[in-house]
C-alpha positions in Angstrom: 12.9 2.0 9.2 9.2 1.3 9.0 7.6 -2.1 8.7 6.7 -2.6 5.0 3.5 -4.3 6.0 1.9 -2.0 8.7 4.3 1.0 8.6 5.1 0.7 12.3 8.4 2.1 13.3 10.8 -0.9 13.7 13.9 -0.8 15.8 17.3 -1.2 14.1 18.3 -4.8 13.8 14.8 -6.2 14.5 14.0 -9.4 12.5 10.2 -9.1 13.0 7.8 -6.2 13.3 6.8 -5.7 17.0 3.4 -4.5 15.9 2.2 -7.1 13.3 4.9 -9.7 13.4 5.9 -9.5 9.7 9.5 -10.5 9.0 11.9 -7.7 8.3 14.4 -8.4 5.5 17.9 -7.4 6.4 19.3 -4.9 3.8 22.1 -6.2 1.6 25.6 -4.9 2.5 28.6 -5.0 0.3 32.0 -3.7 1.4 30.4 -1.6 4.1 27.8 -0.1 1.7 24.1 -0.8 2.5 22.1 -1.1 -0.6 18.6 0.5 -1.0 16.0 -1.8 0.5 12.8 -2.6 -1.5 9.4 -1.9 0.0 8.1 -5.5 -0.3 4.5 -4.7 -1.0 1.7 -2.3 -0.4 0.6 -2.1 3.3 -1.4 -5.3 4.0 -3.0 -4.4 7.3 -5.3 -1.5 8.0 -3.7 1.8 9.1 -5.5 3.6 11.8 -5.2 7.1 13.3 -7.9 8.1 15.8 -11.2 7.4 14.1 -9.6 7.1 10.7 -8.9 3.7 9.0 -7.1 3.3 5.7 -6.8 0.1 3.6 -4.7 -0.2 0.5 -6.4 -2.6 -2.0 -5.4 -4.0 -5.3 -2.0 -4.8 -6.7 -1.0 -3.4 -10.0 -2.9 -0.1 -9.7 -3.6 0.2 -6.0 -6.5 2.1 -4.5 -6.6 3.7 -1.1 -9.9 3.1 0.7 -10.6 5.4 3.6 -13.1 5.1 6.4 -13.6 8.5 7.9 -15.0 9.1 11.4 -16.3 12.3 12.8 -13.0 13.8 13.8 -10.3 13.3 11.2 -10.3 15.3 7.9 -8.2 14.3 4.9 -7.0 16.4 2.0 -6.0 15.1 -1.4 -4.8 16.1 -4.8 -7.5 16.5 -7.4 -8.3 14.0 -10.1 -7.6 10.9 -7.9 -11.1 10.5 -6.4 -12.6 7.1 -7.2 -15.8 7.0 -5.2 -17.4 8.2 -2.0 -20.5 7.8 0.1 -23.0 10.7 -0.3 -22.6 11.7 3.3 -18.9 12.4 2.9 -18.5 16.1 2.5 -16.0 17.5 0.0 -14.5 21.0 0.3 -11.4 23.1 -0.4 -8.4 23.6 1.9 -6.9 27.1 2.4 -3.3 26.9 1.2 -0.5 29.1 2.5 1.1 31.4 -0.1 -1.7 30.8 -2.6 -0.7 33.8 -4.7 2.9 32.5 -4.9 1.6 29.1 -5.9 -0.6 30.6 -8.6 2.2 32.5 -10.3 4.6 29.5 -9.9 2.1 27.4 -11.8 1.4 25.1 -8.8 -2.0 23.9 -7.9 -3.9 26.3 -5.7 -6.9 24.1 -5.0 -6.6 21.1 -2.7 -9.8 19.1 -2.0 -10.8 17.9 1.5 -13.1 15.1 2.7 -14.9 15.0 6.0 -16.9 12.0 7.3 -18.4 9.9 8.6 -18.3 7.7 5.6 -16.2 5.9 3.0 -14.1 7.4 0.2 -11.5 6.0 -2.1 -8.6 7.3 -4.2 -6.2 6.1 -6.9 -3.4 7.6 -9.0 -4.6 5.4 -11.9 -1.1 4.3 -12.6 0.9 1.1 -11.8 2.9 1.5 -8.6 3.1 1.2 -4.8 1.5 3.1 -2.0 3.9 4.5 0.7 2.2 5.2 4.0 4.2 7.4 6.4 3.4 8.2 10.0 4.7 11.7 10.8 5.5 12.5 14.4 4.9 16.1 15.6 7.5 18.3 14.0 8.7 15.7 11.5 8.9 16.9 7.9 9.0 15.0 4.6 9.9 16.4 1.2 8.0 14.9 -1.7 8.2 15.2 -5.5 5.5 17.4 -7.0 2.2 15.6 -7.8 3.0 12.3 -6.1 1.3 12.7 -2.8 -2.2 11.1 -2.6 -3.6 12.3 0.7 -2.7 13.5 4.2 -4.6 14.0 7.4 -5.7 17.5 8.3 -3.1 17.9 11.0 -0.3 17.7 8.5 0.8 21.1 7.1 1.3 21.3 3.3 3.8 23.8 1.9 6.5 24.0 -0.8 9.9 25.5 -1.3 12.0 26.5 -4.3 14.6 23.9 -5.3 17.9 25.7 -5.3 20.4 25.3 -8.2 20.0 26.2 -11.8 21.2 22.8 -12.9 18.3 21.2 -11.0 15.8 23.3 -13.0 17.3 23.0 -16.4 18.9 19.6 -16.6 17.7 17.3 -13.8 13.9 17.3 -14.4 13.4 17.6 -10.7 11.2 20.6 -11.1 11.3 24.1 -9.7 9.5 23.2 -6.4 9.3 20.5 -3.9 6.3 19.7 -1.6 7.0 19.7 2.1 4.6 18.0 4.6 5.1 18.6 8.3 3.2 17.1 11.2 2.0 19.8 13.6 0.7 19.2 17.1 -0.1 15.5 16.8 0.8 12.4 14.8 -0.3 12.6 11.1 -0.5 10.3 8.1 0.9 11.0 4.6 0.3 8.6 1.7 2.3 8.8 -1.5 2.1 7.0 -4.9 5.4 5.6 -6.2 5.6 4.6 -9.8 6.7 1.0 -10.3 8.3 -0.4 -7.1 9.6 1.7 -4.2 13.0 1.4 -2.5 14.3 3.1 0.6 17.8 4.0 1.5 19.0 5.3 4.9 22.1 7.5 4.5 24.6 7.8 7.3 26.0 11.2 8.3 28.2 12.3 5.4 27.1 9.4 3.1 26.0 10.4 -0.4 23.9 8.7 -3.1 23.4 9.7 -6.7 19.9 9.1 -8.1 18.5 9.4 -11.6 16.4 12.5 -11.5 13.1 10.8 -12.4 13.6 8.1 -9.7 13.6 10.0 -6.4 10.2 10.1 -4.7 10.7 11.5 -1.1 13.3 12.3 1.4 13.6 13.4 5.0 13.7 17.2 5.2 17.2 17.2 6.7 18.6 15.3 3.7 20.2 17.8 1.3 19.8 17.4 -2.4 22.2 18.7 -5.1 22.9 18.1 -8.8 26.0 16.6 -10.3 27.0 15.6 -13.8 27.7 12.1 -14.8 31.1 13.3 -15.9 32.2 14.2 -12.3 29.9 12.1 -10.1 32.7 9.7 -9.2 35.1 12.5 -8.2 37.5 11.2 -10.8 35.8 12.6 -13.9 34.4 10.5 -16.7 35.5 12.5 -19.7 34.1 11.9 -23.1 33.8 8.1 -22.6 31.8 8.7 -19.4 29.4 11.0 -21.3 29.0 8.4 -24.1 28.5 5.6 -21.6 25.7 7.6 -19.9 24.1 8.4 -23.3 24.2 4.9 -24.7 23.0 3.5 -21.4 20.0 5.7 -21.4 21.0 7.5 -18.2 20.6 11.2 -17.5 23.7 13.4 -17.9 22.7 15.1 -14.6 22.0 13.2 -11.4 20.5 14.2 -8.1 23.0 13.8 -5.2 21.6 13.2 -1.7 23.6 13.9 1.4 22.9 12.1 4.8 22.0 11.7 7.5 18.4 10.6 6.7 16.2 8.6 4.4 15.6 8.7 0.7 12.7 7.0 -1.1 13.1 6.0 -4.8 10.8 4.6 -7.5 11.7 2.2 -10.2 9.7 3.9 -13.0 10.8 7.3 -14.3 8.3 9.9 -13.2 6.1 11.4 -15.9 4.1 14.5 -15.2 0.4 13.6 -15.2 -1.9 15.1 -17.8 -4.8 17.1 -16.7 -8.2 15.4 -16.7 -9.8 15.4 -20.1 -6.5 16.0 -21.9 -6.4 15.4 -25.7 -5.9 11.7 -26.4 -6.2 9.5 -29.4 -9.8 9.2 -30.4 -11.0 12.2 -28.3 -10.7 15.9 -27.7 -10.0 18.1 -24.7 -13.0 18.9 -22.5 -13.7 21.7 -20.2 -11.3 20.3 -17.6 -8.4 21.2 -19.9 -9.7 24.7 -20.4 -10.0 25.3 -16.6 -6.5 23.7 -16.2 -5.0 26.2 -18.6 -6.8 29.1 -17.0 -5.5 28.4 -13.6 -2.0 27.6 -14.8 -2.4 24.0 -13.6 0.4 21.6 -14.6 -2.1 18.7 -14.6 
């Protein structure tokens, strides 16, 4: 696992982070089952990579403050920029399979920032920031529209989520973002709604997650969809369906298969509205028109 304070890789069984010295809480285990472990807080110490330094500031609605040097470039999802120094240059990143993304209704424009200088971002929603260091070749799958930024040496792609049940019932979406570190170590920052939990699945271990709750997973973790009626393997019948309905649970769950890690969020995901969307007391502006023209979900 990673240290919840500085995101340094911590050896299994360690009680303290070897990088910053923060205590590592042992995950709760009941009858051999290790429960998901909460990320205790936003990263408290600066995260550095080359001449890039990132600080996470604020609590309820955290902001990511980035000090760019002359070497590292970051790219980010639009509508999350808070401020920047005038000498920070903004641009667009060339995305692979742009035509496929366009017809799939995915974003085809990703902004870039190049220093030197200061720039800051926020999802403008309550939650936690997850900072992940990706080693060369390491890949992470992320729910659509929940990545904040990544360094330029992290490849950004997507793939089709297999299974009709995923598309129709599970609210997982048609596509999943995949981020892969290329020739050197990279950084990937995500925004989780509410609080973030992490579960490491052993080989052959499974975990059922409410469809709006999963945030990220290791690329080797397989995801499928099961109904509440048969998620236990014994079948729930009519009473199981009623129990799920009355309890406010989804009738379809995402099932994850180990080995690997799964990240979850405590607030159900809601697709973000595009900037300038119609709200009480106002009307849509040009941002909404452009969003509709380009088939943008935001």
